[in-house]
C-alpha angles and dihedrals in degrees: 000000000000135000104286094220100054145355131211119267116271115267091210114129088224093064095083089067090067127089090211118055109252099239139093117251128175117194103161138028113286113278095029127215096272091047090051090051092050094047089057089054092047093052089058094058113013116078115242089240087076095068129172133219092224125015096222116119118225121227096177145347138200133175108331097339135087123197120205127215089263091058096256114146119214132194102232112218093166102055093203086309094307097323105112093049097152092044136282115294095358105201095229091051094046090047093051091048092049093048090049092049088058092055109033134352100178143347103147114252095232089055103041116354131216138202100249090068093050091047091055092050089049089053094047089051091052098044107040117084120277135054098229125105112285138182132197140211116202122217140158114268144003098264088053092051088055092049092049094045093053091045091055092046092053094049092049098045098036086225131116107206122110120192124197133169133255112269092025127145125195112157149292101272119108095262094040096048087057086050092053118098092208115062101184122104099358101058106014110135094354099104158162088080127203114278133223092056116132127191120210132183118281132210111260105165096189090059111025100036091210125145114240092254093053093045090051090050088053092050096047095046091053093050093049092050101040102039113001122241091245090064097051119100093182149350113225115199135167104224085216110016116235116195087025087071107271095292112188110202123229117271109277099020101105096038089056094051090049092050089051093049093050093049087053103045092249117144110238108215121190112206099212094163091123102021101045134090102051094314092129103032097270126073090256130014091232089075093066088063102039094251126155104185122203088226129019121198116211132188139116103058096027096094103026093246105333120109109266136132135170145203112211122182150146106302095237090057096043091049094057092088119092119241108280093022092103132044139061138214096269103023113129094008108196094237092052091041090055091045087053094052088053090051093054090049095048092051090055098038096046094040089234096168088072087048089062092050091048088056092054094046089054101037102045097053089047091052092044087061088056092047088059093052101041119044091199085082104088104167141015117197148148142086128261116329089352106084132146140180119213114214124211138179108286112276096012097092093102095032128032095354089214107198114250105201090158093062092049092050090049095048091048093049093048093048091052090056089055099046105268122116114210131180126222128211147148130109088267097040092245102116129089112205123207103209104159130160119265087248090071107119126219088246092058092044092056092043091053092046088053092056088050086051092054091045091054089049091059094051 
């Protein structure tokens, strides 16, 4: 265990490239006085529906550290929920955005196009799974990518039905609210919701104990009986579920679903909004499962912090939409597109796929040691820089696996006071997800885990 107020600066040779020292440092109460003042101002003008995990207000960020307005430095294990994958204010991304701002801020691609949009589409065609011809439409955010993916699949197939999996999360728009497994808080009171959405059983190895083949048989049987393959336009899956709690399906589950979709003319859509762009040690998490989706959805980490999302799919599917049927005022904005090009370049030049694997190789063993000490940790799972622990009632990890949301809330609150930002997740709120940037050093990983250790000891 380390001093809960501050930790030594990282000894990593890479630390010198950062403008903010890569260390946690708490100098005031959390939240500090300036954050408290800002929060009062916020409460007067921002609706309560726009809630925050931690009411500290950030003044700057770099690498894996965010600094609040009171000068406190936090180890960020959330990365804006997977957005700043290559690090906060990455120098190359900032430089690319600045240079583009000097040239063109906006023209609207569907009126007068520009090269940056085209280059992002080329990079997505190159790096998404599959060696067939692909095309891409750029939009603004993840939920918009899901909406467009479904829209295109419906147009291509002439069918209406949309299949999703238990524990899935796809967004907060009308259609995506209907596609989520968990209604509260995302859909509560916001109906009526979109129709023709059908939810099928997922593969959740820690709880169902099924092989991938058996879990797939269950899912397919449900869809064939409840919907009928001939009425389904698409099946939308997260290769590793995000909000659901970083659920990694059993081997063979996803390929079996894809095979069934192909045989029945159903568009197989991989929602890689959280798991894509180097997050798992591959360009896209689909690669870990041998998946070659008909369509891939990207967002979050694609532009290093600027708003951008994409739908990339087989050319014949993407070309089914009539001229004017796809697009939007800000979709593929030149500044965001320029930043995205820099993100792709940085991932390749910095060998950041290996950095995701390094984080897994340091974080998982450290968490395994905690699991040996504390029986509230029922499961450790994930790939790359997408790792989670599921907390259960003491002594139930091998039996009923009773969700322990109270422990998760207590740990997250304790960690925040000590300078570590943790994200919670899971259908029952009993999962802590570690979703850091790839700039996170081994020293910061171990420091953050020591804080989690201290938090567990207080339960």
